[in-house]
N, C-alpha and C positions, 0 to 999 in steps of 0.2 A: 257251566251247564251247556250242553250241546244245543244246537239250533233245531227246533222241531219242524219248522216249515222252510224248506230249502228251495233254492232257485225260484224265488218269488218275483218273477219278471212282470213288469206292467203290461207288456205286450207279448203274446205267445207266438213264437216263430212258427212258420208253416214249412213243413218238409216238402220240397218240390219233387215231382217225379222227373224222370230223365227228360232233358231238353225242355223243361218248363220255363216259363218266364222267370227271371231271377227275382228273388224276394226283396232285393235292395233296389230302390229306384236309381236309375242311372243319372248321375249329376249332369247338369247342363254343361259344365266345364269339363266333361270327361275327355281324357286324352286318348280317345279311341283312334285306332290306326286309320288314316285316310285311305280312300280308294286309290289303287295303284294305276288305274286307267286314266291316262292324261286327257282323254276326250270328254270326261265328265265335267260339265260346266260348273257343278257345285264346288269344285276345288277352288274356284276363283273367289268364292265368298270371303269377304274380309272377316276374320275371326273377331277383331275388336268391335266391328259394327254389330255383329251378332250378339256379343256379350252385352253391349250397350242397349240393344233392343230388348233383351230379356230383363235387364236391370230397370228399364223404364216401364215395363209391363209386368208388375208382380202378379196380376190376375192371370196372365198367360202362363207364368211359371206354376202358379197354383193349379191351373187347369191341367197342365201337362203332368204334374206330379200326381194329381188325382186320377188321371187316366192310367198312368203307369201302375198306381196302387191297385186299381181295379183288375189289373192283369195278373197280380201275384197269385200263384197257385193254380192258375188256369192251365188246363192240359194243352200240351203242344200237338197232340194227336199221335204221339209216338206209341202209347199204350194201345190205343184203338187200332193202330196199324198192324199190331202183332197177330200172328195166327191164333185161331180159337183155342187150341190146346195150351198155348203159352199164356193167353189171357186167363184161362181157367186156373193155371198154376199161380199166377199173380194174385187172383182173387183168393185162392187158398192161403197164400202167405199173409194176406191182409187178415184173414180169419184167425190165423195163428197169432198175429200181432195183437189182435183185440184181446185174446186170452192173456197175452203178456201184459197188456195195459191194465186188465182187471187185477192181476197179481201186484203190479206196481202200485195201484191205488190202495190195495189192502196193506201193502208194505208201509206206505206213507202213513196210513191211518194207525197202524200198530206202533210205528215209531212215535207218533204224536201221543198215543195213550201211554206208552212207556215213559216218555218225558214228563207227562202230567203226573205219573206215579212218583217219579223221583223228585219232581217239584214239590209235591206234598211233603217229602222228607226234608227238603231244603228249608221249607217255610219256618219250622221252629228255630232254625239257626238264624234266619233273617230277623225273627222276632226278638231273639236274644241280643243280636247286634243292635237293634233299635233301642232296647232298654239300656244297654251300656252307653251308646252314643248320647242318649238324652238324660243320663244320670239316674235312671230308675233302677239300675242294678250295677253291681261290680263284677268283673270277671273273677273266676276262681283261680287259685294258685296253679292248678294243673293247666288251665287255659293259658295263663301268662307264661308258664315255662314252655309250653308247647309252641308258643308264638315267638319265643326269643331263642336265638342261637347263642352259643357260648360267648362269641365276640360282642354281640349286641347287649347281652346281659351285663358284661363288664363295662361297656361304654355307657349304658344307662345308669349304672351305679355311680360312675365317675361324674357324670353330668348332674345327677341328683345331689351328690355331695357338694359340687361347686355352687349349686343354687340354694343350699341349705340355709345359708345366712341371709338370703335375699328374698325370702318369702314375705309376701305382704297379704293384706286382707283379701285382695281380689283373687290371688292364686289359691288361697286357703279355701275360699267359698266357690271356686270354679266347679261347675257341675258338668258331668259327662265329658264329651269332646266337642268344644265349641267349633262352629262352622265346618263340621265334618263333611257334609254333603256338598257345600259350596267349594271346599278345597278339592274334593274328589272330582267334581265336575270340571273345575278349571284345569285339572291335569289331563282330562280326556279330550283329545284334540278336536273332534267334530263338535262336541258340546261346548267346549271353551270358546270356539269361534262365534257362538251365538250370544254369549254373556257379555253385556256392556257394563261399564262402570256404574251406571244408574241401577242396573239389575241387582248388583251385589248386595245392596242394603236390604232388598226384599228376600233374596235367596239365603241370607244369613239365618232366616227364620225357618228354613226347610229342616224338618225333623226326621223325615223318612221318605225313601223312594222305593216303591214295591210294584209288583205286577201280579196279574191273575189271568188265567186262561178263560176264554168264553166257552159257553156250551156249543156254539158253532165255531168253525175255524176262525181264529183270531185271538187277540190278547189286549189287555188294558194296562196302561201305566198309570200309577197313582202317586201323586206328590202330596205329602202331608206337611202342613205348615202350623207353626205356633201363632198365637195372636200377634198381629203386626199392624203397622200403620198404613199399609198399602191396599189391602183388600180384606173382605169379610170371609172369604172361603176358608174352610178348615182343610179341605182337600181339593185338588184340581186334577182331573184325570183326562186321559186321551186314549181312545179306543181305536185299534187297527182291525179292520174287517177284511176277510178273504171271501172269495166267491164260493158258493156252495158246491159247485162242480169242480172237480180237480182237472188240471190241465194235462198237456202231453207229458207222459212219463209219470203220471200220478201225483205231480206236485200241486200244492195249494197255490192259488193265484191271488195276489194282493188286489183288493178292490178299492177301498177308500178308508179314510180316517175321520173321526169326529172328536172334537175337544169340548170340554166344559166351558161355559161362559164365565168369565172372571168378574166378580162383583167388586169393582174398583171403588175405593173411597174417593171423595171429592178432591179433584186436582192431583190424584196420585197414579193415574193410568200411565204405566211405563211404556206402553206401546204407541204413544203419541207424544208430540211436543207442540209447544205453542210458538207460532211465528208472529212477530209483530212487524207491521208495515205502516209507514207514515203516508198519509194522503193529504193533498192540498186542494181546497176548493177553488175552482177556476174563477169564480165570481167574487167571493168574499176574501179569498187568499188565506182563510183560516186552515189550520192543519189539524188532523186527528190521527189517532193511532188505532189501526184495525188489527185485531188479533184473530188468527186462524189456526185451527187444530189440524195438524198433518201427521200421517203415520211415520213411525221411526223404527229403527232396528231395536229389537229386544228379544231376550230369551223367551218371554211370555207370548210372543207370536207363534211359538211352537204349538200352542193350544188352539190356534185358528188355522188349521191346515188348508192348503190350497185346494180348490175345487177342480175337478176334471174339466177340460175345455168343452164348451157347448157348441162352438162354431169351428168346424173343421176347415173352413175356407181360409181362416186367418192363420197362415202357416207359421209366421213368426211368433204370434201370441201362443199358439198351440205348443210349439217347441219349447218356449220359455216355461209354460205351465207344467209340461211333462218333466222338464228338468227339475223344477221345484218339487213336484210330486215324488220323484225318485230320491232327491236329497232328504225330503221329509220322512220318507219311509226308512231310509238308511239310518237317520238319526234315531228313530224309534228302535230300530234293531240294535244300535250301539248301546242305548240305555238298557234294553232288555238283556242282551247277550254279554255285554262287557261291564257296564257300570254297576248294575244291581248284584250280579253274582260275586264280583270281586271289588267291592267298594273300598275296602281297607287298603288294597294294593294301589288303587288310584289315589287315595288320600296320602299314602306315604310316597307315592311316585314310583314304586317298584314295578308297576305294570308298564311303565314307559319303556323299560328295558326290552320287554317282549314285543312291544309295538315297533321299536326301532329295529329289532331283529327281523321282524316280518318285512319291514321296508327294505332292509339290506338284502334279504333273500329275493325280493321281487325285482330289485333294480341293480344292485352292485354285482350280484353273482352271474349276471348275464351280460353278454356283449352283442351288439348288433353287428351282423356281418358287413353291413354297409360301412361301419366305422373302419373295419379292417381294410376294406377296399379303398376307402378314402385315404388311409394311411399309406397303402401301396401306391396310390396315385400321387400322393404328395411326395413320396420318395422318388417316383419317376420324374415328377416335375422338378424336384431338386437336382436330379441328375441332368435333366435337360437344361436347367438354368446354368449348371456348372459347365456343361459343354458349350452353351452359348457364350458364357463368359470367356472361355478359352478361345472361342472363335473371334470374339470381339477383341481380345488381347492380341490376337495374331494379325488382325487386319491392319492396324497402324504400322506394324513392322513391314508388311508387304507394300503398303503405300510408300513407306520411307525408302524401301529398296527400289521401287519404281522411280522415285524422284531422283535417286542417285544415278540411275541409269540414263536419265534423260539428258 
């Protein structure tokens, strides 16, 4: 299923006019070219001392970054300095661009409606998959033949024959496809990274993963569970919301996510762990054990998405939260666009072939020009070293000859 909402950046870039302030803040350690006039006294400033000064004054760094950020998109005066007829043409082009933006917004909306239309056609297939996975239905002979190649059919028959005499009561009474969703999720890289060993016992009870579109821009992921010993929820959902207004180019802009509260059974919360610490009384010398609940890694943290930063002055905390927001959003997209549409391919591992192919195309098929330059430089260095070795070998001979002459 193709992606209905594209280019969902958390921050919308601003297109600068000619000679505007750059949209990227200049880093403090920028390797800008120093002034070439030797009489400028600032050249004598010790770089190490300057770096140390900024390191010891994070508020100063924050203030400078805030000042630079306020300059983004501000006119440099170039447009205003143009002759009136030229400024009029510039204004006219802006009017043309606005018409283009309206068409882009219409295009994105129509794409979304088209994908909703086909999602409605996909839904019966997802429902049939859920019935087969959970043992409520069996696939038809036509479906089985369509899913097996000639080689797979022969291999399956041979394996079935080898296990014919080894059937026991457990295999005879096996219903559906056990641990289907857990196995599929563990094969999908970004999801697998979130699953801990403690999570697996709960995720074995996952019976279906599905999604639905919202009436407003956005979507909801729904995880359905069988009765289990960890929580009382039958379903746990997470909803991704987009801004009502489209962004530059007509794209929908991601806003925030909300997750259901999990009704954990007593002592079964997988998102926390108990730490025990011994304490000794200074007067009585008696000891006691203090237990404290602390957060821990778990897949179920997925349903408690990070909140957008409220204090822009804390640069480090803001950067960390923005990174977590981006990762959280990407994980939702992977579940929506990869796991749900092709769950059987993740269960069998076949989808991994395509993931590896994408990685190869992104990395191995391209070479950095710098690497080639480094190779050339290394060859030059080798040549220089060879010539130096030859010179070194010739020097003792000269010295020997000089000694003989003395």
